[in-house]
C-alpha positions as a printed NumPy array, in Angstrom:
array([[108.565,  97.238, 100.647],
       [110.141,  94.457, 102.661],
       [107.63 ,  91.801, 101.628],
       [109.169,  89.853,  98.675],
       [105.745,  89.452,  97.04 ],
       [105.135,  93.19 ,  97.211],
       [108.578,  93.816,  95.742],
       [107.733,  91.467,  92.872],
       [104.417,  93.275,  92.399],
       [106.344,  96.532,  91.992],
       [108.296,  95.006,  89.107],
       [105.099,  93.735,  87.458],
       [103.208,  97.025,  87.661],
       [106.176,  99.046,  86.424],
       [106.419,  96.776,  83.357],
       [102.702,  97.326,  82.643],
       [103.104, 101.095,  82.967],
       [106.143, 101.241,  80.677],
       [104.402,  99.127,  78.019],
       [101.294, 101.317,  78.159],
       [103.332, 104.516,  77.806],
       [105.016, 103.143,  74.665],
       [101.634, 102.325,  73.164],
       [100.249, 105.818,  73.76 ],
       [102.745, 107.005,  71.13 ],
       [100.783, 105.035,  68.512],
       [ 97.251, 105.443,  69.82 ],
       [ 95.475, 105.202,  66.454],
       [ 97.215, 101.943,  65.516],
       [ 96.575, 100.383,  68.955],
       [ 92.911, 101.353,  68.79 ],
       [ 92.485,  99.915,  65.291],
       [ 94.24 ,  96.704,  66.285],
       [ 92.036,  96.373,  69.382],
       [ 88.83 ,  96.793,  67.38 ],
       [ 89.689,  94.427,  64.52 ],
       [ 90.942,  91.735,  66.914],
       [ 87.732,  92.002,  68.937],
       [ 85.529,  91.821,  65.828],
       [ 87.249,  88.639,  64.677],
       [ 86.863,  87.077,  68.117],
       [ 83.157,  88.022,  68.439],
       [ 81.97 ,  87.606,  64.835],
       [ 80.25 ,  84.266,  65.444],
       [ 78.375,  85.241,  68.602],
       [ 74.612,  85.749,  68.373],
       [ 74.982,  89.516,  68.417],
       [ 78.031,  89.342,  66.161],
       [ 76.015,  87.551,  63.493],
       [ 73.126,  90.004,  63.874],
       [ 75.532,  92.922,  63.393],
       [ 77.401,  91.217,  60.543],
       [ 80.745,  91.626,  62.259],
       [ 82.428,  89.072,  59.986],
       [ 82.016,  91.436,  57.023],
       [ 83.543,  94.46 ,  58.765],
       [ 87.202,  94.952,  57.858],
       [ 87.919,  98.595,  58.734],
       [ 87.218, 101.162,  61.438],
       [ 85.103, 103.242,  59.059],
       [ 82.97 , 100.231,  58.083],
       [ 82.405,  99.527,  61.78 ],
       [ 81.205, 103.084,  62.417],
       [ 78.954, 103.009,  59.341],
       [ 77.338,  99.602,  59.908],
       [ 77.022,  99.189,  63.676],
       [ 74.42 , 101.514,  65.208],
       [ 74.652, 103.28 ,  68.553],
       [ 72.036, 101.472,  70.635],
       [ 70.661, 101.92 ,  74.168],
       [ 70.911,  99.203,  76.785],
       [ 67.323,  98.139,  76.077],
       [ 68.449,  96.691,  72.72 ],
       [ 71.004,  94.53 ,  74.534],
       [ 68.519,  93.274,  77.125],
       [ 67.128,  90.339,  75.115],
       [ 70.681,  89.054,  74.618],
       [ 71.634,  89.581,  78.258],
       [ 68.485,  87.777,  79.406],
       [ 69.663,  84.763,  77.397],
       [ 73.112,  85.07 ,  78.974],
       [ 71.552,  85.201,  82.456],
       [ 69.651,  82.002,  81.715],
       [ 72.928,  80.247,  80.951],
       [ 73.069,  80.351,  77.138],
       [ 76.546,  80.529,  75.616],
       [ 78.066,  82.483,  72.713],
       [ 75.451,  85.224,  72.874],
       [ 77.397,  88.449,  73.445],
       [ 80.83 ,  86.942,  73.993],
       [ 82.493,  83.763,  72.713],
       [ 83.935,  83.113,  76.178],
       [ 81.822,  81.824,  79.081],
       [ 80.321,  84.548,  81.268],
       [ 81.75 ,  84.239,  84.778],
       [ 80.008,  87.159,  86.443],
       [ 77.467,  89.883,  85.728],
       [ 78.236,  93.427,  86.834],
       [ 75.098,  95.068,  88.191],
       [ 74.509,  98.751,  87.583],
       [ 71.708, 101.285,  87.259],
       [ 71.406, 103.319,  84.059],
       [ 69.376, 106.179,  82.715],
       [ 66.32 , 103.919,  82.37 ],
       [ 66.335, 103.315,  86.112],
       [ 66.296,  99.561,  85.597],
       [ 68.906,  97.078,  86.722],
       [ 71.577,  96.612,  84.096],
       [ 73.627,  93.459,  83.857],
       [ 76.969,  93.55 ,  82.056],
       [ 78.737,  90.279,  81.174],
       [ 82.216,  89.626,  82.545],
       [ 84.432,  86.943,  81.019],
       [ 87.947,  85.727,  81.689],
       [ 89.196,  87.874,  78.822],
       [ 87.336,  91.042,  79.835],
       [ 88.66 ,  90.628,  83.367],
       [ 92.212,  90.171,  82.066],
       [ 91.868,  93.448,  80.169],
       [ 90.602,  95.179,  83.331],
       [ 93.421,  93.704,  85.405],
       [ 95.914,  95.083,  82.89 ],
       [ 94.481,  98.586,  83.38 ],
       [ 94.637,  98.206,  87.145],
       [ 98.271,  97.059,  87.026],
       [ 99.099,  99.993,  84.762],
       [ 97.372, 102.392,  87.14 ],
       [ 99.29 , 100.948,  90.089],
       [102.482, 101.425,  88.086],
       [101.671, 105.114,  87.606],
       [100.857, 105.432,  91.327],
       [104.205, 103.897,  92.283],
       [106.036, 106.207,  89.859],
       [104.209, 109.24 ,  91.255],
       [105.073, 108.197,  94.812],
       [108.743, 107.973,  93.878],
       [108.565, 111.412,  92.248],
       [106.953, 112.862,  95.359],
       [109.416, 111.083,  97.662],
       [106.672, 109.021,  99.322],
       [106.964, 105.434, 100.602],
       [105.035, 102.526,  99.113],
       [103.352, 100.083, 101.452],
       [100.211,  98.204, 102.367],
       [ 96.723,  99.456, 101.457],
       [ 93.582,  99.648, 103.571],
       [ 90.464,  98.725, 101.584],
       [ 87.009,  98.173, 103.068],
       [ 84.948,  97.184,  99.997],
       [ 82.482,  94.339, 100.415],
       [ 82.828,  91.015,  98.621],
       [ 79.19 ,  90.037,  99.231],
       [ 77.26 ,  88.868,  96.155],
       [ 73.754,  90.132,  95.491],
       [ 72.675,  86.827,  94.006],
       [ 72.767,  84.352,  91.13 ],
       [ 70.75 ,  84.305,  87.93 ],
       [ 68.497,  81.421,  86.914],
       [ 71.467,  80.166,  84.905],
       [ 73.652,  80.127,  88.   ],
       [ 75.787,  83.171,  87.133],
       [ 76.869,  85.316,  90.083],
       [ 75.952,  88.995,  89.932],
       [ 76.613,  92.095,  91.994],
       [ 78.543,  95.373,  92.006],
       [ 81.641,  95.553,  89.831],
       [ 83.893,  95.984,  92.89 ],
       [ 82.56 ,  92.77 ,  94.402],
       [ 83.302,  90.789,  91.266],
       [ 86.767,  92.295,  90.926],
       [ 87.724,  91.435,  94.499],
       [ 86.192,  87.957,  94.532],
       [ 88.063,  87.012,  91.369],
       [ 91.32 ,  88.751,  92.251],
       [ 94.48 ,  86.646,  92.351],
       [ 95.791,  85.903,  95.878],
       [ 99.081,  87.428,  94.735],
       [ 97.493,  90.882,  94.496],
       [ 95.74 ,  90.506,  97.859],
       [ 99.164,  90.681,  99.474],
       [ 98.973,  94.45 ,  99.156],
       [ 96.03 ,  94.687, 101.597],
       [ 96.641,  95.861, 105.14 ],
       [ 93.859,  93.582, 106.361],
       [ 93.211,  89.887, 105.664],
       [ 90.888,  89.223, 102.743],
       [ 88.493,  87.486, 105.152],
       [ 87.744,  90.838, 106.805],
       [ 85.992,  91.921, 103.596],
       [ 83.61 ,  88.958, 103.861],
       [ 81.623,  90.437, 106.751],
       [ 78.102,  91.166, 105.51 ],
       [ 77.451,  93.943, 108.043],
       [ 78.928,  97.248, 106.902],
       [ 79.995,  98.415, 110.367],
       [ 81.576,  95.049, 111.155],
       [ 83.521,  95.068, 107.887],
       [ 84.867,  98.584, 108.4  ],
       [ 85.706,  97.877, 112.04 ],
       [ 87.627,  94.697, 111.203],
       [ 89.586,  96.349, 108.398],
       [ 90.516,  99.232, 110.69 ],
       [ 91.432,  96.84 , 113.485],
       [ 94.016,  94.978, 111.406],
       [ 95.3  ,  98.081, 109.621],
       [ 95.825, 100.021, 112.855],
       [ 98.405,  97.453, 113.951],
       [100.593,  98.538, 111.042],
       [101.844, 102.091, 111.717],
       [103.61 , 102.036, 108.325],
       [100.376, 101.506, 106.393],
       [100.746, 103.785, 103.36 ],
       [ 97.641, 103.763, 101.142],
       [ 93.878, 104.039, 101.636],
       [ 91.554, 102.906,  98.858],
       [ 87.881, 103.881,  98.587],
       [ 85.626, 103.656,  95.544],
       [ 84.297, 107.158,  96.179],
       [ 85.412, 110.076,  98.378],
       [ 82.298, 109.879, 100.548],
       [ 83.321, 106.351, 101.514],
       [ 86.757, 107.566, 102.588],
       [ 85.021, 110.086, 104.846],
       [ 82.784, 107.334, 106.184],
       [ 85.907, 105.379, 107.139],
       [ 87.125, 108.436, 109.055],
       [ 83.829, 108.575, 110.95 ],
       [ 84.183, 104.932, 111.987],
       [ 87.763, 105.482, 113.116],
       [ 86.7  , 108.442, 115.263],
       [ 83.525, 106.914, 116.677],
       [ 84.995, 103.518, 117.615],
       [ 88.487, 104.616, 118.653],
       [ 88.179, 103.342, 122.245],
       [ 86.816,  99.949, 121.163],
       [ 89.513,  99.507, 118.537],
       [ 92.297, 100.363, 120.974],
       [ 90.885,  97.985, 123.575],
       [ 90.73 ,  95.117, 121.056],
       [ 94.302,  95.821, 119.956],
       [ 95.417,  95.787, 123.593],
       [ 93.618,  92.573, 124.574],
       [ 93.688,  90.612, 121.309],
       [ 89.89 ,  90.298, 121.289],
       [ 87.378,  91.122, 118.561],
       [ 84.472,  93.215, 119.876],
       [ 81.653,  90.904, 120.962],
       [ 78.995,  93.408, 119.819],
       [ 79.983,  93.231, 116.147],
       [ 77.378,  91.598, 113.905],
       [ 79.76 ,  88.989, 112.608],
       [ 79.046,  85.579, 111.097],
       [ 80.14 ,  82.936, 113.69 ],
       [ 82.331,  81.013, 111.245],
       [ 84.024,  84.195, 110.103],
       [ 84.618,  85.306, 113.69 ],
       [ 86.363,  82.008, 114.467],
       [ 88.536,  82.323, 111.361],
       [ 89.552,  85.913, 112.143],
       [ 90.224,  85.255, 115.826],
       [ 92.787,  82.634, 114.802],
       [ 94.853,  85.211, 112.922],
       [ 94.287,  88.133, 115.297],
       [ 96.591,  88.812, 118.247],
       [ 97.192,  91.507, 120.837],
       [ 99.635,  94.362, 120.338],
       [ 99.803,  96.265, 123.674],
       [102.618,  98.533, 122.478],
       [100.619,  99.733, 119.484],
       [ 97.563, 100.151, 121.717],
       [ 99.592, 102.465, 123.977],
       [100.699, 104.524, 120.959],
       [ 97.129, 104.901, 119.751],
       [ 95.837, 105.757, 123.211],
       [ 98.46 , 108.482, 123.477],
       [ 97.32 , 109.934, 120.123],
       [ 93.699, 109.808, 121.25 ],
       [ 94.525, 111.538, 124.536],
       [ 96.66 , 114.188, 122.831],
       [ 94.4  , 114.974, 119.864],
       [ 91.051, 113.913, 121.362],
       [ 90.348, 111.68 , 118.366],
       [ 91.986, 109.347, 115.861],
       [ 92.385, 110.381, 112.224],
       [ 94.078, 108.514, 109.366],
       [ 96.95 , 110.999, 109.247],
       [ 97.58 , 110.777, 112.998],
       [ 97.586, 106.975, 113.217],
       [ 99.425, 106.435, 109.927],
       [101.969, 109.259, 109.694],
       [103.54 , 107.607, 106.628],
       [100.259, 107.711, 104.695],
       [101.403, 108.312, 101.12 ],
       [ 98.236, 108.689,  99.074],
       [ 94.523, 107.965,  98.834],
       [ 93.021, 106.149,  95.851],
       [ 89.475, 107.265,  95.093],
       [ 87.297, 108.523,  92.258],
       [ 88.093, 111.956,  90.849],
       [ 85.933, 114.242,  88.73 ],
       [ 82.191, 114.762,  88.89 ],
       [ 81.063, 115.636,  92.423],
       [ 84.265, 114.446,  94.117],
       [ 85.573, 117.953,  94.708],
       [ 82.711, 118.618,  97.137],
       [ 83.983, 115.84 ,  99.406],
       [ 87.647, 116.67 ,  98.861],
       [ 86.99 , 119.963, 100.654],
       [ 86.713, 117.938, 103.875],
       [ 89.738, 115.72 , 103.302],
       [ 92.389, 117.986, 104.935],
       [ 90.616, 117.634, 108.303],
       [ 91.314, 113.905, 108.285],
       [ 94.136, 113.342, 105.814],
       [ 96.146, 116.554, 105.972],
       [ 97.807, 117.237, 102.621],
       [ 97.925, 113.562, 101.595],
       [ 97.726, 113.45 ,  97.77 ],
       [ 94.756, 111.877,  96.008],
       [ 95.111, 109.443,  93.106],
       [ 92.21 , 108.549,  90.803],
       [ 93.252, 104.964,  90.017],
       [ 91.145, 104.021,  87.006],
       [ 88.173, 105.886,  85.546],
       [ 85.724, 103.036,  85.122],
       [ 82.131, 101.878,  85.444],
       [ 80.377,  98.527,  85.435],
       [ 80.293,  98.669,  81.631],
       [ 83.843,  99.689,  80.801],
       [ 87.211, 101.101,  81.767],
       [ 87.705, 104.518,  80.181],
       [ 90.845, 106.042,  81.615],
       [ 94.002, 105.45 ,  83.646],
       [ 95.199, 108.16 ,  86.008],
       [ 98.889, 108.977,  85.814],
       [ 99.67 , 111.397,  88.662],
       [ 98.524, 112.582,  92.075],
       [ 96.052, 115.451,  92.552],
       [ 95.163, 115.427,  88.868],
       [ 91.689, 114.99 ,  87.351],
       [ 93.11 , 113.899,  83.996],
       [ 93.175, 110.221,  83.056],
       [ 94.812, 108.773,  79.959],
       [ 92.373, 107.083,  77.587],
       [ 92.549, 103.332,  78.322],
       [ 93.531, 102.424,  74.766],
       [ 94.083,  98.729,  75.602],
       [ 90.692,  98.309,  77.28 ],
       [ 88.264,  99.305,  74.563],
       [ 87.76 , 100.98 ,  71.224],
       [ 86.576, 104.513,  71.888],
       [ 84.646, 107.124,  69.932],
       [ 83.666, 110.625,  70.979],
       [ 80.409, 112.468,  70.27 ],
       [ 80.871, 116.27 ,  69.97 ],
       [ 78.333, 118.499,  71.726],
       [ 76.69 , 119.578,  68.454],
       [ 75.804, 115.926,  67.789],
       [ 74.279, 115.066,  71.164],
       [ 70.688, 115.379,  69.953],
       [ 71.307, 113.358,  66.772],
       [ 70.023, 109.769,  66.857],
       [ 73.07 , 108.343,  65.03 ],
       [ 75.692, 111.05 ,  65.558],
       [ 78.976, 111.525,  63.771],
       [ 81.868, 110.572,  66.018],
       [ 85.529, 111.427,  66.4  ],
       [ 88.363, 109.007,  67.092],
       [ 90.855, 109.269,  69.939],
       [ 93.45 , 111.366,  68.101],
       [ 90.799, 113.704,  66.617],
       [ 89.372, 115.214,  69.805],
       [ 90.131, 118.82 ,  70.752],
       [ 91.411, 119.927,  74.178],
       [ 88.908, 122.051,  76.069],
       [ 85.916, 120.428,  74.362],
       [ 83.263, 118.224,  75.939],
       [ 82.201, 114.865,  74.514],
       [ 80.006, 111.885,  75.217],
       [ 82.153, 108.787,  75.058],
       [ 81.289, 105.513,  73.266],
       [ 82.971, 102.195,  73.999],
       [ 83.317,  98.824,  72.277],
       [ 84.85 ,  96.142,  74.48 ],
       [ 85.165,  92.487,  75.448],
       [ 82.07 ,  92.699,  77.674],
       [ 80.044,  92.399,  74.466],
       [ 79.124,  96.07 ,  74.069],
       [ 79.445,  97.912,  70.742],
       [ 79.508, 101.699,  70.382],
       [ 77.835, 101.823,  73.791],
       [ 76.902, 105.222,  75.225],
       [ 76.98 , 105.142,  79.019],
       [ 76.034, 108.819,  79.13 ],
       [ 79.294, 110.058,  80.608],
       [ 80.317, 113.56 ,  79.624],
       [ 84.091, 114.065,  79.578],
       [ 86.3  , 117.052,  78.983],
       [ 89.497, 116.589,  76.979],
       [ 92.26 , 118.293,  78.954],
       [ 95.058, 117.634,  76.483],
       [ 97.127, 114.677,  75.341],
       [ 99.551, 112.216,  76.909],
       [101.741, 111.437,  73.926],
       [ 98.967, 110.783,  71.356],
       [ 96.296, 109.547,  73.778],
       [ 93.713, 112.087,  75.009],
       [ 93.584, 113.079,  78.667],
       [ 90.005, 112.838,  79.939],
       [ 88.302, 114.361,  82.951],
       [ 84.894, 112.993,  83.928],
       [ 82.526, 115.931,  84.385],
       [ 79.033, 114.492,  84.805],
       [ 76.606, 111.835,  83.713],
       [ 74.187, 112.998,  81.06 ],
       [ 70.867, 113.478,  82.818],
       [ 72.503, 113.455,  86.245],
       [ 72.869, 110.987,  89.074],
       [ 72.362, 111.359,  92.806],
       [ 74.484, 109.39 ,  95.287],
       [ 74.688, 109.704,  99.042],
       [ 77.227, 106.864,  98.915],
       [ 77.3  , 104.852,  95.682],
       [ 73.629, 104.093,  94.881],
       [ 73.395, 106.261,  91.732],
       [ 69.765, 107.378,  91.743],
       [ 68.625, 108.711,  88.362],
       [ 66.01 , 111.236,  87.307],
       [ 63.992, 108.338,  85.983],
       [ 63.873, 106.769,  89.443],
       [ 62.862, 110.068,  91.018],
       [ 60.205, 110.829,  88.411],
       [ 58.604, 107.396,  88.741],
       [ 58.357, 107.756,  92.519],
       [ 56.904, 111.261,  92.442],
       [ 54.338, 110.29 ,  89.806],
       [ 53.195, 107.401,  92.01 ],
       [ 53.004, 109.643,  95.083],
       [ 50.911, 112.265,  93.289],
       [ 48.427, 109.525,  92.428],
       [ 48.576, 107.899,  95.838],
       [ 48.046, 111.151,  97.777],
       [ 45.878, 112.824,  95.135],
       [ 48.019, 115.938,  95.24 ],
       [ 49.656, 117.732,  92.313],
       [ 53.218, 119.028,  92.556],
       [ 54.245, 122.334,  91.037],
       [ 57.763, 120.955,  90.798],
       [ 60.309, 118.973,  92.744],
       [ 64.041, 118.495,  93.029],
       [ 65.854, 115.921,  95.118],
       [ 69.187, 117.089,  96.49 ],
       [ 71.599, 116.053,  99.242],
       [ 72.104, 117.664, 102.633],
       [ 75.212, 119.814, 103.017],
       [ 75.818, 119.168, 106.712],
       [ 75.875, 115.371, 107.07 ],
       [ 78.12 , 112.626, 105.622],
       [ 76.783, 110.363, 104.239],
       [ 74.12 , 112.866, 103.25 ],
       [ 70.373, 112.222, 103.521],
       [ 68.165, 112.898, 100.503],
       [ 66.312, 116.203, 100.638],
       [ 62.99 , 115.799,  98.847],
       [ 62.206, 119.402,  97.876],
       [ 58.654, 119.93 ,  96.622],
       [ 56.474, 122.913,  95.78 ],
       [ 52.685, 122.698,  95.865],
       [ 50.429, 124.735,  93.578],
       [ 48.507, 127.625,  95.147],
       [ 45.527, 126.412,  97.149],
       [ 46.886, 122.895,  97.664],
       [ 48.154, 121.372, 100.891],
       [ 49.758, 118.091, 101.865],
       [ 47.691, 116.804, 104.813],
       [ 50.204, 114.185, 106.008],
       [ 53.81 , 115.108, 105.102],
       [ 55.287, 112.321, 107.256],
       [ 53.293, 109.673, 105.417],
       [ 54.32 , 111.209, 102.082],
       [ 57.99 , 111.009, 103.048],
       [ 57.666, 107.441, 104.31 ],
       [ 56.04 , 106.365, 101.057],
       [ 58.764, 108.134,  99.066],
       [ 61.379, 106.051, 100.847],
       [ 59.349, 102.865, 100.348],
       [ 58.661, 103.489,  96.66 ],
       [ 62.284, 104.332,  95.867],
       [ 63.404, 101.11 ,  97.542],
       [ 60.907,  99.186,  95.415],
       [ 62.138, 100.442,  92.053],
       [ 65.832, 101.065,  92.764],
       [ 67.723,  98.01 ,  94.029],
       [ 70.934,  99.862,  94.799],
       [ 69.098, 102.435,  96.945],
       [ 67.359,  99.626,  98.819],
       [ 70.676,  97.889,  99.504],
       [ 72.468, 101.073, 100.591],
       [ 69.538, 102.247, 102.767],
       [ 69.97 ,  99.177, 104.965],
       [ 73.085, 100.547, 106.649],
       [ 74.643, 103.388, 104.662],
       [ 72.227, 105.989, 103.29 ],
       [ 70.459, 107.963, 106.069],
       [ 66.651, 108.412, 106.116],
       [ 65.376, 111.098, 103.694],
       [ 63.917, 114.48 , 104.626],
       [ 60.991, 116.327, 103.059],
       [ 61.098, 120.087, 102.482],
       [ 57.987, 121.917, 101.299],
       [ 59.145, 125.115,  99.61 ],
       [ 57.35 , 128.436,  99.37 ],
       [ 55.27 , 129.015,  96.254],
       [ 57.354, 130.537,  93.468],
       [ 60.575, 128.843,  94.554],
       [ 61.171, 126.875,  91.371],
       [ 60.369, 129.904,  89.221],
       [ 63.215, 131.641,  91.037],
       [ 65.563, 128.693,  90.336],
       [ 64.58 , 128.755,  86.672],
       [ 65.566, 132.433,  86.462],
       [ 68.888, 131.65 ,  88.08 ],
       [ 69.597, 129.009,  85.46 ],
       [ 68.675, 131.369,  82.638],
       [ 71.027, 133.985,  84.052],
       [ 73.859, 131.45 ,  83.827],
       [ 73.517, 131.64 ,  80.055],
       [ 71.485, 128.498,  79.418],
       [ 69.237, 129.106,  76.359],
       [ 65.548, 128.961,  77.268],
       [ 64.893, 126.386,  74.508],
       [ 67.442, 124.051,  76.077],
       [ 66.562, 124.631,  79.724],
       [ 65.668, 121.354,  81.364],
       [ 65.05 , 121.746,  85.068],
       [ 66.881, 119.028,  87.019],
       [ 64.675, 116.83 ,  89.2  ],
       [ 67.781, 115.514,  90.928],
       [ 70.915, 117.512,  91.514],
       [ 74.298, 116.942,  93.152],
       [ 74.626, 120.754,  93.275],
       [ 73.856, 121.225,  96.944],
       [ 73.433, 124.962,  96.537],
       [ 70.999, 124.855,  93.621],
       [ 68.094, 125.645,  95.989],
       [ 70.014, 127.888,  98.384],
       [ 68.2  , 130.952,  99.641],
       [ 64.731, 129.529,  99.057],
       [ 62.242, 129.657, 101.932],
       [ 61.301, 126.304, 103.434],
       [ 57.762, 126.356, 104.809],
       [ 57.864, 122.868, 106.338],
       [ 60.624, 120.316, 106.93 ],
       [ 59.893, 116.744, 107.968],
       [ 62.389, 114.061, 108.902],
       [ 61.775, 110.343, 108.615],
       [ 62.214, 108.697, 112.003],
       [ 63.145, 105.02 , 111.961],
       [ 62.368, 102.787, 114.872]])
């Protein structure tokens, strides 16, 4: 790194990494200290008084006296927070509300304070420290990072608190010091149109042939970036050659003026890119940035499906998980490239683990961080500075081993399942609500249904797979599909937002009678006990319905 600020950042992140490593050697003590410090800080909040936090002096007392509660029990408190009341869940003022969708299918708002953000920033610095150390080990250069995440808010509550996706809040409140690592100006992320934002970020990043890192929240978004680079190669090269910004971009006038002032032509780089395009017939990240060191994106879960396509665009560029986190909490910190294991984020929350034999128990017995067993699966509970106590997000993790005395976690799936073409996280509850409404609206019963994702398109359209009972027909499949799309937008805010310019129109597939009986037999043959067999109504397994006969397929055509 030649930039002095980036060199200073390297020192900062290495210090965070070294400190974290030391603390993993005393995981139990760090976890106890975190919990007791948090309880003292939160004991006089509204929820703290209701839980009697002031009287809790030990970890065991905390586990005995504080129940594991669903989000619905937090909602009355969060509604008060949203209206502007103070000292409800946290003693510190709430600066932002992370918006997420949970197993209930409703919008979930999670408070963010200065302190909770400081804890998150610490995890991010630590993760960056591990990434830098891994790059050194692999003999890879460190440099600027291309990131295309939006910084557009979704709105403000009646109390004036901003809310939106966690990534939006993180970027909007990031220190200018850390923005120095971006290959594009921060203003490029302010474009509200998705295509315009990606185009602008690519435009600036392409002028830096030494650009070394690509960041994407999820693998599918990294592939989307590749599509934009390939589709708009000629336009990007022309703008780099002339110093213009494409007139056809849907760009806010004030933002266009601001960006044009800091944008300039680079004919030499345009010639280089045109030569690559002529030689290879397209532009890919690996061809335009030969020094690309690594990609930061989510690992675990369904990521491996998308990673299969990465070599086409990125060659053998290693993949780094960054942090394993959600809107509610940070759970793990990745420590090496091409590794699904993340170290439990022992400075970000107090964690408990529910063994599989306790998953159906209302108030299960839990294990602490040093008590888990490698090779076993657990649901993970978190207590943190966002005001959540023993909160069960529904994530199922596998313990791969230990890093010093801290468990290594791999995210495997969300209990109950989620479906995402990009990042909308549709739940079974969403799907069930929609299909119930459609049965009533069209006066047609469904033998069964399962919503999956297409295998041949990225981002993938939803495949609405239904089976009708014998003797029943669906007179107007196109209308049924259109109403599915409309209903899902109504009840699922994230789907509605992503459908505007990211998620493709859904498709309807009417399967032959007996199809779901065949799938049920397949699941039983996998060893799932019949008493525990719960047929998934959404599935990220794109082959779960393979081999079944499709009687009718309908595509939604948008004007």
